[in-house]
C-alpha positions as CSV (number, residue, x, y, z in Angstrom):
1,M,-45.4,-30.4,-3.3
2,K,-43.7,-30.6,0.1
3,S,-44.7,-28.1,2.7
4,I,-44.3,-27.5,6.6
5,T,-45.9,-25.3,9.1
6,V,-44.1,-22.7,10.9
7,D,-44.1,-24.8,14.1
8,E,-42.3,-27.4,12.3
9,L,-39.9,-24.9,10.8
10,N,-39.1,-23.4,14.3
11,S,-38.1,-26.9,15.6
12,L,-35.7,-27.2,12.8
13,I,-33.8,-23.7,12.8
14,G,-30.2,-24.2,12.9
15,K,-30.3,-27.6,11.3
16,I,-31.5,-26.6,7.9
17,N,-31.1,-24.1,4.9
18,I,-33.8,-21.6,5.1
19,I,-34.1,-19.1,2.2
20,D,-36.3,-15.9,2.6
21,I,-37.3,-14.8,-0.9
22,K,-38.8,-11.4,0.0
23,E,-37.8,-8.3,-1.9
24,S,-35.0,-6.3,-0.4
25,C,-37.6,-3.5,0.3
26,E,-39.5,-5.9,2.6
27,L,-36.7,-6.8,4.9
28,G,-38.1,-4.4,7.5
29,R,-40.7,-6.9,8.0
30,G,-38.3,-9.2,9.6
31,L,-36.6,-12.5,8.9
32,I,-36.5,-16.0,10.3
33,P,-33.3,-16.6,12.4
34,T,-30.4,-18.3,10.4
35,S,-32.3,-17.6,7.2
36,K,-30.6,-16.4,4.0
37,H,-32.0,-13.6,2.1
38,I,-32.2,-14.2,-1.6
39,P,-34.8,-12.4,-3.4
40,A,-37.1,-14.6,-5.6
41,T,-36.1,-12.8,-8.9
42,G,-32.5,-13.9,-8.1
43,I,-33.4,-17.4,-7.7
44,Y,-35.5,-17.6,-11.0
45,Y,-32.7,-16.2,-13.0
46,N,-29.8,-17.6,-11.2
47,H,-30.6,-20.8,-9.4
48,E,-27.9,-22.9,-10.9
49,F,-25.4,-20.5,-9.4
50,L,-27.1,-20.0,-6.0
51,L,-28.6,-23.5,-5.1
52,D,-27.3,-26.8,-5.0
53,K,-29.3,-29.8,-6.1
54,Q,-27.7,-32.1,-3.3
55,K,-29.3,-29.7,-0.5
56,T,-32.7,-29.3,0.7
57,Y,-34.1,-25.7,0.9
58,Y,-37.0,-24.3,3.0
59,I,-38.4,-21.4,1.0
60,I,-40.4,-18.7,2.8
61,C,-41.8,-15.3,1.7
62,F,-44.1,-13.0,3.7
63,N,-47.3,-14.9,3.4
64,G,-46.6,-18.2,1.6
65,V,-48.0,-17.4,-1.8
66,R,-44.7,-16.5,-3.7
67,S,-42.9,-19.4,-1.9
68,L,-45.4,-21.8,-3.1
69,S,-44.6,-20.7,-6.7
70,L,-41.1,-20.9,-6.3
71,V,-40.9,-24.2,-4.8
72,K,-43.0,-25.6,-7.6
73,F,-40.5,-24.0,-10.1
74,L,-37.6,-25.5,-8.2
75,E,-39.1,-29.0,-8.0
76,D,-39.8,-29.0,-11.6
77,L,-35.9,-28.3,-12.2
78,G,-35.0,-31.0,-9.8
79,Y,-34.2,-29.3,-6.6
80,D,-35.4,-30.5,-3.2
81,A,-37.5,-27.5,-2.0
82,I,-39.9,-27.3,0.8
83,N,-42.7,-24.4,1.1
84,V,-43.1,-22.8,4.5
85,R,-47.0,-22.3,4.9
86,G,-48.0,-18.9,6.0
87,G,-44.7,-17.4,5.7
88,T,-43.0,-15.0,7.9
89,Y,-46.3,-13.3,8.9
90,A,-47.6,-16.7,10.3
91,Y,-44.1,-17.2,11.9
92,S,-44.3,-13.7,13.6
93,Q,-47.6,-14.4,15.2
94,K,-45.9,-17.3,17.4
95,Y,-42.2,-16.6,17.3
96,K,-39.8,-13.6,17.1
97,L,-38.3,-12.3,13.8
98,D,-34.9,-10.8,13.3
99,T,-35.8,-7.2,12.5
100,N,-32.3,-6.1,12.6
101,K,-30.9,-8.4,9.9
102,K,-29.7,-6.8,6.6
103,Q,-29.6,-8.5,3.1
104,S,-27.2,-11.5,3.0
């Protein structure tokens, strides 16, 4: 399973597809700039409508646990998905999160 650090992610912002899979009630914790918010449950049940197997997706959650599970699920289905280790919590320790962003 592929994964990257928050430092590697930060250097790629604006050039990649970042999906934040936190639940809607967790949005107050902040999102990575340029990320798209799609709750994990939505991806589990609707991945064929939401994602493109020709694209690479960087998957992030609050602490990296849910994203790890989702990346494994997506890889098993043939998607190119990369886990962001440590999640938005680790990111927020070094970089600024967008705390005003609403659900995409």
